[in-house]
C-alpha positions, -999 to 999 in steps of 0.1 A, spaced: -759 298 597 -726 310 581 -724 312 543 -708 279 531 -688 296 504 -674 322 529 -667 296 555 -646 275 531 -629 302 510 -593 312 518 -588 344 538 -590 377 519 -560 400 523 -560 438 523 -536 446 495 -513 477 492 -494 485 460 -462 505 461 -455 515 425 -485 516 401 -465 513 369 -474 489 341 -471 458 363 -481 471 397 -515 485 387 -524 453 367 -513 429 395 -532 449 420 -563 447 398 -558 410 394 -557 405 432 -588 427 435 -605 405 409 -597 375 430 -614 391 460 -585 407 478 -594 444 483 -568 469 473 -569 494 501 -540 518 493 -515 526 467 -484 547 462 -477 563 428 -448 586 418 -455 598 383 -486 614 367 -488 584 344 -487 560 373 -515 579 390 -536 576 358 -530 539 357 -541 536 393 -573 556 386 -581 534 357 -573 499 371 -577 506 409 -607 529 409 -614 545 443 -582 533 459 -565 561 479 -531 572 467 -510 577 498 -474 575 510 -455 542 509 -455 542 547 -493 546 547 -496 517 523 -478 495 547 -499 507 576 -531 498 558 -523 464 541 -519 428 550 -501 421 517 -478 448 502 -469 444 466 -436 462 457 -436 468 419 -407 492 414 -376 490 391 -351 463 400 -323 488 409 -347 507 432 -360 476 451 -331 469 476 -329 506 488 -367 509 491 -369 478 513 -340 489 534 -355 523 538 -389 511 548 -374 487 573 -354 514 589 -386 534 595 -403 505 610 -430 504 584 -431 466 583 -454 447 607 -448 412 619 -469 387 599 -473 411 570 -468 396 535 -442 416 515 -442 406 478 -422 419 448 -426 413 411 -389 415 401 -374 388 379 -339 395 391 -344 390 428 -356 362 449 -369 367 485 -335 375 501 -337 410 488 -366 414 513 -343 404 542 -345 438 560 -383 434 561 -381 397 570 -359 407 600 -389 427 613 -413 398 609 -424 404 573 -432 373 552 -413 375 519 -426 364 485 -411 368 450 -438 367 423 -425 375 388 -450 374 359 -433 362 328 -450 385 304 -448 421 292 -473 447 303 -491 475 286 -504 489 319 -540 486 307 -570 463 314 -559 442 284 -532 427 306 -558 412 330 -569 388 302 -533 380 294 -526 371 330 -549 340 326 -525 311 322 -494 333 323 -464 317 340 -450 333 372 -415 327 385 -422 320 422 -395 321 450 -402 321 487 -391 303 519 -404 267 519 -431 274 545 -445 302 524 -445 284 491 -481 274 493 -492 310 499 -471 323 470 -484 297 446 -520 302 457 -517 340 451 -504 334 416 -533 309 409 -558 334 422 -544 361 398 -550 336 370 -513 326 365 -493 294 366 -467 292 393 -432 280 383 -409 274 412 -374 290 409 -348 283 436 -334 313 453 -299 307 441 -310 303 405 -330 336 403 -303 357 386 -297 330 359 -334 326 354 -339 363 348 -308 365 325 -322 337 304 -356 354 300 -340 387 291 -317 370 266 -345 352 249 -371 379 250 -352 412 247 -326 400 223 -352 384 201 -368 418 196 -334 433 187 -327 405 163 -361 408 146 -360 446 143 -324 445 130 -336 420 104 -364 443 93 -339 472 90 -316 451 68 -345 441 45 -356 477 41 -320 485 31 -324 457 5 -355 474 -9 -382 453 7 -412 475 12 -430 453 38 -403 433 55 -425 421 84 -448 404 59 -418 387 43 -403 373 74 -433 367 97 -440 331 85 -403 322 85 -396 336 120 -428 321 134 -419 287 121 -384 290 134 -396 299 169 -421 270 169 -395 245 157 -369 256 182 -394 253 211 -405 219 199 -372 203 187 -343 224 199 -310 223 180 -320 194 158 -339 218 135 -309 242 130 -307 250 93 -291 276 70 -256 281 58 -239 279 92 -256 245 100 -247 233 66 -211 245 68 -214 268 37 -183 289 45 -184 308 12 -220 319 18 -213 330 53 -182 350 41 -204 367 16 -230 376 42 -203 391 65 -189 412 37 -223 425 27 -234 433 63 -201 451 70 -209 475 42 -244 482 56 -241 480 94 -211 472 116 -235 463 145 -254 439 123 -221 423 111 -209 419 147 -242 404 158 -242 380 128 -207 368 135 -213 363 172 -245 344 167 -230 324 139 -202 312 161 -226 301 188 -248 285 162 -218 266 148 -209 253 183 -244 241 190 -248 226 155 -216 207 160 -227 194 194 -260 184 181 -245 165 152 -261 188 126 -229 203 114 -202 178 102 -168 184 118 -151 183 83 -173 212 72 -168 232 104 -131 240 100 -135 263 70 -166 279 85 -149 287 118 -120 301 99 -143 325 81 -159 335 114 -125 344 128 -115 367 99 -116 405 99 -134 426 72 -100 431 55 -94 394 53 -128 388 37 -124 416 11 
C-alpha cells in the first residue's frame, strides 16, 4: 500500500538557485527544509560559494544553464539591476523549459520581468521576503512568520502562496502594477529609518552623550510602536505643537553641526507639519509661523 503521507503531500520540486548571496542561500535552505531538494546552484563570488557550502551542503555548484537543466523550480536571487538582463540572456540560450517554475526574490519587480522566460513556457513567480538577511542559518528561524510580497499570474497564485507557506512565511498579495510603489514604500520605511537613527546617534555624540543608543532606544521604540498602532494621531513634539521658535533654534543648531542633518530635519519637519495639519493635531493658526520658519534659509534664522 502507498504511504498515506506521501500520497497526500504536495509534489516535491527539484530546486535550483542562481545566486547564493545572503537571500538565495537562505531561501534555498528553506525550500530544502520543506522537502524540496536543492539539486544545483550557481555562485559567483568566494563568499557566495562559502554560503552555499554552509547552507546548501552537498549541492553541486555549476553554471546557470546547468542549474536550469537540473531543476523544476529555479530561484533567481541576484541584484535587481542584474535580473532583467539575466532573464533575457537565459531565454536567448533556450535554458528555460516549458512548465518550469521561474521565481525571483526581488522587491522591485513583479512577474513581468520574467516575460522572456514565460514566452518559452516558463511559469513566473515573484516571492519577495520582507526581511533583511545575514546569509547564515539564523535567517531560517527569522523566516518563520515573515511576510513575503507575492505576485504571479492569477492561475499561479496558489502555487506561489503555497511555496511561501512551506518556507515558513506569510504571503501578502501585491498586484503587478503596484510592485514598484510597494518596494519604494518598504525602502523608504526601512532604509531611511536606519539613516535617521544613525544620524540621531551621531548628533547626540556631538552633544557629548557617551551612550546615545541607550538614551534614545526607549523613545524610538515607543515612537515606532505608537506609529504602527495609531498613525498620525500620536504625532508629538515641537512641529506637531506649532512651536516655531523651538524649531528655528533646532535648525540653527543643526546647521552649525551638519548641513545634511539640517536638510533632513527641515524636509521631515515639513512633511510632519502637513500630516499633523491633515490629522487635526496641528492647529492651523499655529501652522503659519511654523511653515514660515521652515521656509527660511540659515541666514534668515541667524
